[in-house]
C-alpha positions as CSV (number, residue, x, y, z in Angstrom):
1,M,17.9,-12.9,-3.9
2,K,14.9,-14.6,-2.4
3,K,16.2,-14.0,1.1
4,V,16.7,-10.3,0.3
5,L,13.2,-10.0,-1.0
6,A,11.8,-11.9,2.0
7,G,13.7,-9.5,4.2
8,I,12.3,-6.5,2.4
9,L,8.8,-8.0,2.6
10,I,9.1,-8.4,6.3
11,F,10.5,-4.9,6.8
12,D,7.8,-3.4,4.7
13,M,5.2,-5.5,6.5
14,L,6.3,-4.0,9.8
15,L,6.1,-0.5,8.3
16,G,2.9,-1.0,6.4
17,I,0.5,-2.5,9.0
18,L,-3.0,-1.3,9.2
19,C,-5.9,-3.0,11.1
20,L,-8.7,-4.3,8.9
21,S,-11.8,-6.2,9.5
22,V,-13.0,-7.8,6.3
23,G,-16.6,-8.2,5.3
24,T,-18.1,-5.4,7.4
25,E,-18.8,-1.8,6.6
26,R,-15.7,0.2,7.4
27,Y,-14.2,3.7,7.2
28,A,-10.8,5.2,7.9
29,E,-10.5,7.7,10.6
30,Q,-7.4,9.7,11.1
31,K,-6.1,10.1,14.7
32,S,-2.9,11.7,15.8
33,Y,-1.2,8.3,16.1
34,G,-2.1,7.1,12.7
35,T,-5.0,5.6,10.7
36,Y,-7.1,2.8,11.9
37,I,-10.1,1.1,10.5
38,E,-13.3,1.1,12.5
39,T,-15.9,-1.5,11.7
40,D,-19.4,-2.2,12.9
41,T,-17.8,-5.0,15.1
42,G,-15.4,-2.7,16.8
43,V,-11.9,-1.4,16.1
44,C,-9.6,-4.0,14.6
45,G,-11.5,-6.9,16.0
46,T,-11.8,-5.7,19.6
47,S,-15.2,-7.3,19.9
48,G,-14.0,-10.8,19.5
49,E,-13.3,-10.6,15.7
50,P,-9.9,-11.9,14.7
51,K,-7.4,-9.2,14.0
52,K,-6.1,-8.8,10.5
53,I,-3.5,-6.7,8.9
54,A,-3.0,-5.1,5.5
55,L,0.4,-5.1,3.9
56,T,1.0,-2.0,1.8
57,F,3.8,-0.9,-0.6
58,D,4.3,2.7,-1.8
59,D,5.9,4.5,-4.7
60,G,5.7,1.7,-7.4
61,P,5.5,0.2,-9.7
62,K,9.2,-0.3,-10.1
63,K,11.5,-2.5,-12.2
64,D,11.7,-5.1,-9.4
65,T,7.9,-5.3,-8.9
66,P,7.7,-8.7,-10.6
67,E,10.1,-10.2,-8.1
68,L,8.1,-8.8,-5.2
69,L,4.9,-10.2,-6.7
70,K,6.5,-13.6,-7.0
71,V,7.4,-13.6,-3.3
72,L,3.9,-12.4,-2.3
73,D,2.4,-15.2,-4.5
74,D,4.8,-17.8,-3.1
75,L,3.7,-16.8,0.4
76,D,0.0,-16.4,-0.6
77,V,0.0,-12.9,0.8
78,P,-2.3,-10.2,-0.5
79,A,-1.2,-6.6,-0.5
80,T,-2.3,-3.1,-1.4
81,F,0.0,-1.1,-3.7
82,F,-0.1,2.7,-3.5
83,L,1.2,3.5,-7.0
84,V,2.6,6.8,-8.3
85,G,1.3,7.7,-11.8
86,A,4.8,8.4,-13.1
87,G,5.8,4.8,-12.1
88,V,2.7,3.5,-13.9
89,R,3.8,5.4,-17.0
90,A,7.3,4.0,-16.7
91,F,6.3,0.4,-15.9
92,P,2.7,-0.2,-17.1
93,E,3.2,-3.9,-17.5
94,N,4.2,-4.1,-13.8
95,A,1.1,-2.2,-12.8
96,K,-0.9,-4.7,-14.9
97,M,0.8,-7.6,-13.1
98,I,-0.2,-6.1,-9.7
99,L,-3.8,-5.9,-10.7
100,E,-3.9,-9.3,-12.4
101,A,-2.4,-10.9,-9.3
102,G,-5.5,-9.6,-7.4
103,H,-3.8,-7.0,-5.2
104,A,-5.5,-3.8,-4.4
105,I,-4.2,-0.5,-5.9
106,G,-4.5,3.0,-4.5
107,S,-3.3,6.3,-5.7
108,H,-0.1,7.7,-4.2
109,S,-0.4,10.7,-6.6
110,M,1.0,11.3,-10.1
111,N,4.5,12.5,-9.1
112,H,4.8,12.2,-5.3
113,S,4.7,16.0,-5.0
114,L,4.5,16.9,-1.4
115,S,3.6,20.6,-1.5
116,R,1.4,20.9,-4.6
117,L,-1.2,18.4,-3.3
118,D,-2.2,20.8,-0.5
119,S,-4.2,22.7,-3.2
120,T,-7.6,21.1,-3.6
121,D,-7.7,22.2,-7.3
122,Y,-4.4,20.5,-8.0
123,L,-5.3,17.5,-5.9
124,A,-8.6,17.0,-7.9
125,K,-6.6,17.1,-11.2
126,D,-4.1,14.7,-9.7
127,L,-6.7,12.1,-8.6
128,R,-8.3,12.3,-12.0
129,S,-5.0,12.0,-13.8
130,F,-4.0,9.0,-11.8
131,T,-7.3,7.2,-12.7
132,D,-7.0,8.2,-16.3
133,T,-3.4,6.9,-16.5
134,M,-4.4,3.6,-15.0
135,R,-7.4,3.3,-17.4
136,E,-5.3,4.2,-20.4
137,L,-2.3,2.0,-19.7
138,V,-3.5,-0.8,-17.3
139,D,-7.2,-1.5,-17.3
140,P,-10.0,0.6,-19.0
141,D,-12.3,-0.2,-16.1
142,F,-9.9,0.7,-13.3
143,S,-11.2,2.6,-10.3
144,T,-10.0,3.0,-6.8
145,N,-11.2,4.7,-3.6
146,L,-7.8,4.3,-1.8
147,F,-5.4,7.1,-1.4
148,R,-2.1,7.6,0.5
149,F,-0.7,11.1,0.9
150,P,2.9,11.5,-0.3
151,G,5.0,12.1,2.9
152,G,2.1,11.1,5.1
153,S,-1.1,12.9,5.9
154,T,0.2,15.0,8.9
155,I,1.8,17.6,6.6
156,Y,-1.5,18.4,4.8
157,S,-4.3,20.7,5.9
158,A,-7.6,19.6,7.3
159,D,-9.3,21.1,4.3
160,T,-7.2,18.9,2.0
161,K,-8.0,15.8,4.0
162,A,-11.7,16.6,4.0
163,F,-11.5,17.1,0.2
164,V,-10.0,13.6,-0.3
165,R,-12.7,12.1,2.0
166,D,-15.5,14.1,0.3
167,S,-14.2,13.0,-3.1
168,G,-15.0,9.4,-2.1
169,Y,-11.5,8.2,-1.1
170,A,-10.4,6.6,2.1
171,W,-6.9,7.7,2.9
172,F,-4.3,5.6,4.7
173,D,-1.1,6.4,6.5
174,W,1.5,3.8,7.6
175,N,2.6,2.9,11.0
């Protein structure tokens, strides 16, 4: 089982890589080829800073989340989990475990609805509902400014992306 989880981890790591520079002011900027992080020291360490990656997982929490967390802990690997609110409702203890393990959590919407999120009214309610669900079931002080569009950002309008940014969220795609 450990080999299978390690294989999944490596596969997801290859799919979920984002450049990060820790400890500097940063913001996400969407380009046609994906999301990157630009820092005051350059893009992804291009000015001599060491390159770093961020490992991300989507669509959880799920029933096998504790096994994944064990592998991450054994390897001393931090990750960001983009959770779906329905999964949080189904597995609140697993969402708590993610947070208690020190991993970052972002919203991946309440129900992974692709088409409905292109309405800014619906999206505003969805973002609030995700935070409310996390506060009710996981941690009363929960907050996040991380968001990942279900299906990837390329299928959403510029207005929707601007709304997410203007609402205080950084949104991230995968590559």
